Backbone as CSV, one residue per row, in Angstrom:
resi,resn,N_x,N_y,N_z,CA_x,CA_y,CA_z,C_x,C_y,C_z
1,UNK,89.540,135.140,-18.137,89.095,134.999,-19.406,90.115,135.971,-20.165
2,UNK,90.271,135.307,-21.279,91.179,136.195,-21.942,90.735,137.551,-22.674
3,UNK,90.551,138.496,-22.972,90.597,139.695,-23.656,90.756,139.327,-25.031
4,UNK,90.198,140.225,-25.837,90.321,140.082,-27.040,91.703,140.155,-27.966
5,UNK,92.455,140.796,-27.016,93.958,141.499,-27.529,94.638,140.153,-27.217
6,UNK,94.340,139.770,-25.913,95.171,138.298,-25.238,95.288,137.346,-26.108
7,UNK,93.770,137.358,-26.710,93.342,136.091,-27.666,94.138,136.228,-28.918
8,UNK,94.139,137.560,-29.439,95.045,137.984,-30.706,96.436,137.315,-30.560
9,UNK,97.179,137.579,-29.653,98.109,137.235,-29.076,98.397,136.179,-29.090
10,UNK,97.789,135.623,-28.298,97.530,133.847,-28.151,97.602,133.302,-29.688
11,UNK,96.892,133.489,-30.196,96.830,133.105,-32.014,98.266,133.282,-32.657
12,UNK,98.617,134.387,-32.446,99.953,134.989,-33.516,100.978,134.213,-33.386
13,UNK,101.121,133.748,-31.536,102.492,133.237,-31.178,102.281,131.530,-31.209
14,UNK,100.973,130.784,-31.587,100.752,129.863,-31.207,100.708,129.155,-29.935
15,UNK,99.762,130.194,-28.619,100.167,129.938,-27.511,99.056,128.632,-26.814
16,UNK,99.085,128.356,-26.320,97.840,127.595,-25.638,97.042,128.025,-24.571
17,UNK,95.759,128.132,-24.829,95.180,128.522,-23.542,95.331,127.900,-22.001
18,UNK,95.830,126.826,-21.943,96.325,126.239,-20.612,97.314,127.212,-19.780
19,UNK,98.163,127.690,-20.674,98.872,128.469,-19.750,98.907,129.888,-19.883
20,UNK,99.084,130.853,-19.190,99.081,132.287,-18.770,100.034,132.978,-19.892
21,UNK,99.720,134.171,-20.274,100.587,134.887,-20.921,101.834,135.577,-19.913
22,UNK,101.833,135.227,-18.977,102.589,135.671,-17.922,103.875,134.561,-17.789
23,UNK,102.696,133.169,-18.000,104.417,132.219,-18.181,105.104,132.180,-19.258
24,UNK,104.421,132.401,-20.534,105.271,132.861,-21.942,106.054,133.594,-21.873
25,UNK,105.667,134.806,-21.226,106.728,136.046,-21.235,108.067,135.428,-20.204
26,UNK,107.689,135.304,-19.329,108.894,134.252,-18.100,109.354,133.246,-19.184
27,UNK,109.030,132.537,-20.002,109.751,131.399,-20.184,110.261,131.751,-21.196
28,UNK,110.123,133.004,-22.434,110.958,133.454,-22.889,111.897,134.475,-22.272
29,UNK,112.288,135.189,-21.069,113.386,135.669,-20.279,114.380,134.800,-19.897
30,UNK,113.820,133.667,-19.502,114.525,132.515,-18.971,115.452,131.474,-19.982
31,UNK,114.396,131.148,-21.240,114.948,130.128,-22.230,115.794,131.203,-23.454
32,UNK,115.326,132.216,-23.527,115.667,132.897,-24.467,116.713,134.071,-24.315
33,UNK,116.454,134.508,-23.210,117.660,135.656,-22.651,118.696,135.125,-21.573
34,UNK,118.021,134.639,-20.568,119.033,133.855,-19.717,119.659,132.320,-19.966
35,UNK,119.121,132.021,-21.167,119.557,130.732,-21.516,119.489,129.380,-20.944
36,UNK,118.502,129.773,-20.009,118.415,128.259,-18.882,117.255,127.490,-19.686
37,UNK,117.548,125.615,-20.067,116.702,125.134,-20.725,116.058,125.735,-22.172
38,UNK,117.771,126.448,-22.772,117.498,126.974,-24.155,117.357,125.805,-25.455
39,UNK,117.708,124.783,-25.126,117.795,123.525,-25.966,116.265,123.152,-25.744
40,UNK,115.471,123.022,-25.381,114.119,122.817,-25.023,113.457,123.779,-26.060
41,UNK,112.117,123.153,-26.900,111.686,123.501,-27.923,110.347,124.079,-27.625
42,UNK,109.745,123.783,-26.519,108.737,124.143,-25.996,108.688,124.884,-24.315
43,UNK,107.736,125.499,-24.295,107.771,126.639,-22.846,107.534,125.327,-21.886
44,UNK,108.626,126.121,-20.970,108.794,125.240,-19.755,109.010,126.175,-18.379
45,UNK,108.310,125.728,-17.366,108.748,126.676,-16.166,110.057,126.978,-15.797
46,UNK,110.397,128.199,-15.431,111.700,128.587,-14.872,112.151,127.894,-13.932
47,UNK,111.452,126.942,-13.292,112.411,126.419,-12.381,112.473,124.552,-12.507
48,UNK,112.008,124.450,-13.587,112.130,123.045,-14.505,113.323,122.950,-14.797
49,UNK,113.908,121.764,-14.882,115.098,121.482,-15.800,115.041,120.098,-16.565
50,UNK,115.358,120.275,-18.008,115.174,119.157,-18.745,116.511,119.388,-19.540
51,UNK,117.133,117.700,-19.111,118.494,117.450,-20.097,117.989,116.417,-21.111
52,UNK,118.742,116.590,-22.319,118.417,116.022,-23.453,116.845,115.837,-24.186
53,UNK,116.470,117.222,-23.984,115.428,117.677,-24.962,114.946,116.550,-26.124
54,UNK,116.208,116.819,-27.186,115.920,116.331,-28.265,115.240,114.835,-28.460
55,UNK,115.659,113.949,-27.153,115.333,112.757,-27.101,113.941,112.607,-26.360
56,UNK,113.086,113.647,-26.462,111.783,113.413,-26.044,111.180,113.517,-26.944
57,UNK,109.945,112.452,-26.943,108.933,112.516,-28.023,107.463,112.839,-27.199
58,UNK,106.768,114.138,-27.731,105.676,114.370,-26.718,104.573,114.560,-27.763
59,UNK,103.122,113.960,-27.214,102.298,113.813,-27.901,101.128,115.656,-27.807
60,UNK,99.633,115.596,-28.504,99.388,116.632,-28.073,98.795,117.160,-27.022
61,UNK,98.860,118.684,-26.759,98.490,119.052,-25.494,99.770,118.643,-24.515
62,UNK,100.829,118.267,-24.668,101.887,117.934,-23.624,102.666,118.836,-23.514
63,UNK,103.251,119.255,-22.741,104.045,120.413,-22.313,105.009,119.881,-21.014
64,UNK,105.993,119.223,-21.401,106.847,118.234,-20.317,107.890,119.607,-20.040
65,UNK,107.256,119.989,-18.058,108.426,120.786,-17.587,107.497,122.512,-17.445
66,UNK,106.184,122.138,-17.702,105.414,123.372,-17.574,104.764,123.579,-15.890
67,UNK,105.046,122.929,-15.412,104.956,122.932,-13.637,106.273,123.014,-13.072
68,UNK,106.027,123.864,-11.800,107.540,124.083,-11.010,108.172,123.204,-10.600
69,UNK,109.280,122.919,-10.760,110.373,121.872,-10.249,110.553,120.762,-10.880
70,UNK,109.864,120.744,-12.169,110.281,119.240,-12.786,111.447,118.868,-13.170
71,UNK,112.130,117.699,-13.102,113.463,117.419,-13.621,113.291,115.921,-14.489
72,UNK,113.428,116.517,-15.608,113.558,115.296,-16.653,114.800,114.903,-17.316
73,UNK,115.058,113.999,-17.272,116.611,113.626,-17.906,116.092,112.607,-19.070
74,UNK,116.395,112.934,-20.035,115.983,112.201,-21.499,117.129,111.409,-22.298
75,UNK,118.267,110.796,-21.452,119.230,110.356,-21.883,118.883,109.288,-22.620
76,UNK,118.292,108.345,-22.718,118.003,107.277,-22.703,116.732,107.358,-24.084
77,UNK,115.684,108.931,-24.024,114.724,108.722,-24.736,113.781,108.493,-23.812
78,UNK,112.323,109.368,-23.970,111.135,109.699,-23.235,110.375,109.786,-24.313
79,UNK,109.208,108.884,-24.305,107.778,109.152,-24.862,106.947,109.435,-24.257
80,UNK,105.938,110.483,-24.477,104.955,110.938,-23.732,103.407,111.071,-24.771
81,UNK,102.539,110.078,-24.071,101.473,110.494,-25.386,100.964,111.684,-25.007
82,UNK,99.661,111.597,-25.941,98.823,112.974,-25.949,98.047,112.903,-24.759
83,UNK,97.911,114.226,-24.570,97.213,114.836,-23.202,97.593,114.445,-21.822
84,UNK,98.630,113.684,-21.710,99.165,113.372,-20.674,99.848,114.788,-19.588
85,UNK,99.704,114.963,-18.496,99.930,115.885,-17.610,101.010,115.790,-16.342
86,UNK,101.761,116.358,-16.436,103.028,116.074,-15.711,102.839,117.284,-14.423
87,UNK,102.608,116.747,-13.298,102.342,117.853,-12.227,103.696,118.478,-11.392
88,UNK,103.753,119.448,-10.512,104.899,119.929,-9.868,105.914,118.557,-9.306
89,UNK,107.285,119.153,-9.689,108.453,118.411,-9.059,108.553,116.766,-9.236
90,UNK,107.618,116.679,-10.457,108.002,115.661,-10.746,109.132,115.242,-11.545
91,UNK,109.811,114.185,-11.468,110.871,113.466,-12.175,110.821,112.233,-12.926
92,UNK,111.219,112.148,-14.182,110.937,111.764,-15.141,112.619,111.187,-15.212
93,UNK,113.072,109.909,-15.136,115.087,109.473,-15.371,114.628,108.536,-16.324
94,UNK,115.527,108.599,-17.718,115.269,107.457,-18.455,117.089,107.038,-18.051
95,UNK,117.891,107.436,-17.355,119.051,106.588,-17.421,120.218,106.828,-15.890
96,UNK,120.351,105.304,-15.327,120.993,105.684,-14.271,122.658,105.775,-14.305
97,UNK,123.351,106.121,-13.386,124.817,106.757,-13.342,125.517,105.236,-13.402
98,UNK,126.355,104.940,-13.735,127.014,103.731,-13.301,127.416,103.672,-11.759
99,UNK,127.600,102.697,-11.458,127.902,102.544,-9.935,129.454,103.157,-9.797
100,UNK,130.105,102.741,-10.587,131.656,103.211,-9.981,131.986,104.615,-10.380
101,UNK,131.688,104.791,-11.456,132.049,106.408,-12.102,130.305,107.146,-12.499
102,UNK,130.277,107.485,-11.881,128.776,108.600,-12.188,128.804,109.748,-12.567
103,UNK,130.045,109.644,-13.663,130.187,110.784,-14.522,129.535,109.893,-15.975
104,UNK,128.987,108.562,-15.761,128.612,107.780,-17.175,127.420,107.569,-16.805
105,UNK,126.686,107.538,-17.878,124.986,107.234,-17.798,125.013,105.751,-18.222
106,UNK,124.365,104.801,-17.895,124.130,103.707,-18.362,123.192,103.521,-19.490
107,UNK,123.327,103.083,-20.373,122.482,102.501,-21.762,121.041,101.504,-21.011
108,UNK,120.126,102.238,-21.549,119.055,101.465,-21.384,117.705,101.699,-22.214
109,UNK,116.530,101.500,-22.254,115.373,101.630,-23.129,114.732,102.888,-22.976
110,UNK,113.906,103.364,-23.610,113.456,104.943,-23.041,112.022,104.361,-22.068
111,UNK,111.630,105.506,-20.782,110.825,105.599,-20.737,109.519,106.127,-21.776
112,UNK,108.405,105.173,-21.330,107.256,105.402,-22.567,105.685,105.365,-21.333
113,UNK,105.411,107.063,-21.496,104.272,107.509,-20.808,103.004,107.235,-21.682
114,UNK,101.884,106.640,-21.872,100.517,106.660,-22.374,99.920,108.042,-22.446
115,UNK,99.018,107.876,-23.108,97.883,108.601,-23.305,96.854,108.884,-22.310
116,UNK,96.940,110.480,-22.078,95.876,110.543,-20.720,96.616,110.459,-19.575
117,UNK,97.506,110.232,-19.548,98.355,109.798,-18.103,98.395,111.203,-17.184
118,UNK,98.562,110.844,-15.650,98.514,112.094,-14.951,99.419,111.815,-14.121
119,UNK,100.598,112.456,-13.818,101.455,112.148,-12.898,101.490,113.236,-11.801
120,UNK,101.249,113.066,-10.526,100.614,114.034,-9.252,102.036,114.268,-8.817
121,UNK,101.855,115.429,-8.009,103.093,116.020,-7.296,104.264,114.918,-6.552
122,UNK,105.470,115.513,-7.383,106.256,114.457,-6.664,106.550,112.904,-7.064
123,UNK,105.799,113.071,-8.198,106.195,111.414,-8.413,107.501,111.236,-9.235
124,UNK,107.865,110.060,-9.224,109.108,109.524,-9.768,109.126,108.553,-10.930
125,UNK,109.406,108.726,-11.882,109.185,107.398,-12.613,110.835,107.162,-13.453
126,UNK,111.434,105.849,-12.943,112.538,105.630,-13.369,113.010,104.996,-14.800
127,UNK,114.125,104.905,-15.119,114.570,104.469,-16.275,113.694,102.719,-16.830
128,UNK,113.460,102.878,-17.667,112.813,101.788,-18.605,111.203,101.342,-18.306
129,UNK,110.661,102.324,-17.603,109.180,102.003,-17.001,108.395,102.384,-18.261
130,UNK,107.299,101.545,-18.645,106.304,101.974,-19.495,104.718,101.866,-18.650
131,UNK,104.416,103.045,-19.204,103.188,103.020,-18.516,101.811,103.050,-19.518
132,UNK,100.907,102.107,-19.485,99.679,102.636,-20.439,98.860,103.574,-20.528
133,UNK,98.073,103.734,-21.617,97.285,104.864,-21.423,96.135,104.385,-20.152
134,UNK,96.072,106.310,-19.624,95.320,106.553,-18.430,95.828,105.888,-17.266
135,UNK,96.989,106.287,-16.903,97.295,105.644,-15.738,97.959,106.593,-15.130
136,UNK,97.365,106.687,-13.896,97.642,108.002,-12.824,98.265,107.500,-11.746
137,UNK,99.579,108.457,-11.419,100.641,108.220,-10.735,100.222,109.185,-9.395
138,UNK,100.393,108.558,-8.094,99.750,109.487,-7.018,100.975,110.087,-6.648
139,UNK,100.336,111.287,-5.770,101.947,112.169,-5.315,102.676,111.246,-4.779
140,UNK,104.024,111.678,-4.692,105.081,111.202,-4.269,105.303,109.785,-4.569
141,UNK,104.751,109.238,-5.355,105.049,107.644,-5.737,106.178,107.776,-6.644
142,UNK,106.774,106.384,-6.419,107.803,105.816,-7.352,107.724,104.778,-8.104
143,UNK,107.733,104.869,-9.316,107.250,104.015,-9.988,108.818,103.159,-10.443
144,UNK,108.874,102.217,-10.101,109.849,101.054,-10.632,110.185,100.425,-11.778
145,UNK,108.645,99.802,-12.250,108.305,98.841,-12.808,107.352,99.312,-13.676
146,UNK,107.238,98.385,-14.697,106.246,99.072,-15.631,104.826,98.385,-15.583
147,UNK,103.673,99.102,-16.369,102.349,99.019,-15.892,101.313,99.465,-17.404
148,UNK,101.783,98.509,-18.349,101.516,98.660,-19.902,100.109,98.474,-19.960
149,UNK,99.183,97.895,-18.923,97.667,97.837,-19.121,97.437,99.279,-19.376
150,UNK,97.702,99.777,-18.067,97.092,101.240,-17.983,95.458,101.231,-17.191
151,UNK,94.857,102.375,-17.526,93.600,102.503,-16.852,93.716,102.103,-15.660
152,UNK,94.686,102.294,-14.477,95.054,102.424,-13.271,95.289,103.712,-12.694
153,UNK,95.249,103.647,-10.993,96.148,104.602,-10.158,97.216,103.969,-9.346
154,UNK,98.274,104.556,-9.377,99.249,103.811,-8.918,99.585,104.899,-7.595
155,UNK,100.167,104.413,-6.227,100.653,104.975,-5.255,101.603,104.273,-4.589
156,UNK,102.547,104.923,-4.068,103.415,104.524,-2.931,104.913,104.585,-3.308
157,UNK,105.685,103.796,-2.674,106.981,103.309,-2.738,107.852,102.131,-2.296
158,UNK,107.583,101.369,-3.445,107.208,101.098,-5.159,106.002,101.227,-5.313
159,UNK,105.919,102.129,-6.165,104.042,102.387,-6.657,103.325,101.131,-6.765
160,UNK,102.346,100.629,-6.542,101.815,99.580,-6.859,100.214,100.252,-7.103
161,UNK,99.329,99.210,-8.181,98.165,99.983,-8.362,96.883,99.705,-6.979
162,UNK,96.623,100.699,-6.940,95.503,100.921,-5.663,94.052,100.938,-6.277
163,UNK,94.069,101.234,-7.641,92.676,101.177,-7.996,92.759,101.103,-9.661
164,UNK,91.522,100.285,-9.908,91.457,100.380,-11.546,90.710,101.331,-12.178
165,UNK,90.252,101.971,-13.147,89.502,102.692,-13.466,88.510,102.270,-14.575
166,UNK,87.289,102.546,-15.251,86.557,102.380,-15.757,87.181,102.351,-17.497
167,UNK,87.043,101.455,-18.034,87.945,101.784,-18.888,87.120,101.848,-20.269
168,UNK,85.899,101.613,-20.447,84.918,101.981,-21.187,84.871,103.908,-21.012
169,UNK,84.640,104.006,-19.968,84.573,105.775,-19.413,85.499,106.427,-20.014
170,UNK,86.972,105.655,-20.136,88.400,106.234,-19.907,88.224,106.619,-21.710
171,UNK,88.023,105.438,-22.419,87.786,105.650,-23.445,86.497,106.546,-24.400
172,UNK,85.706,106.778,-23.813,84.725,107.163,-24.103,85.444,108.994,-24.173
173,UNK,85.860,109.230,-23.188,86.454,110.530,-22.884,87.430,111.134,-23.958
174,UNK,88.478,109.834,-24.064,89.616,109.848,-25.269,88.806,110.361,-26.672
175,UNK,87.806,109.328,-26.749,86.989,109.713,-28.192,86.418,111.078,-28.257
176,UNK,86.223,111.938,-27.026,85.371,113.110,-27.405,86.685,114.463,-27.452
177,UNK,87.806,113.871,-27.104,89.214,115.094,-27.453,89.737,114.786,-28.858
178,UNK,89.310,113.930,-29.590,89.703,113.962,-31.098,88.715,114.345,-31.820
C-alpha cells in the first residue's frame, strides 16, 4: 500500500497505481538518460523494445511494453483497446520483412487488438491480425489470423479458439469500468 508521500508523488507525475514507483524511476533512467526506447511517450520496462511507437494507438489503462521482454514492431500501425493487458515476452509485429531483402518491411494493414484483451506470456500476434473485445491469448500462442468476434480464449500454434467467454458477464464487467 502506498504511503501518503508516495501517493502524492504519483498524483504529481500522473503515475498509475498499477506500476511501482521503482518501475517509474527505472523507466526514467533507461528512457531519458540512457535513451533506450527514447521515442516512447509512456513508461516501459527496460527490457522491452518498442519500434515506431508513434504508430501505436493505445486505450485507457494500456501500457504497451510495461512487462519484461516485450517486443512491439508498429511499422504498419497497432491499435490497442482500453484495459488490454500485455504480458511478459509478448511479441506484436505489424510488418513482415521482404523475402529477398530483409532490410525492407512489407506494407500491410495494422494490428488491431480490442478492449479488455489479455495477451499471455510469450504470445505472438502477427501482421494484420484483428482481435475483438475480451480476447485472451494463452501463453506461447501464435496468432496468425483474426478473431474479430472476441469473447474467446485462443491457444496453440497456430492459435485457435479453445473456449468461449460469457458475453453478458464480460459486458457487465466492461460497464463497471466506465
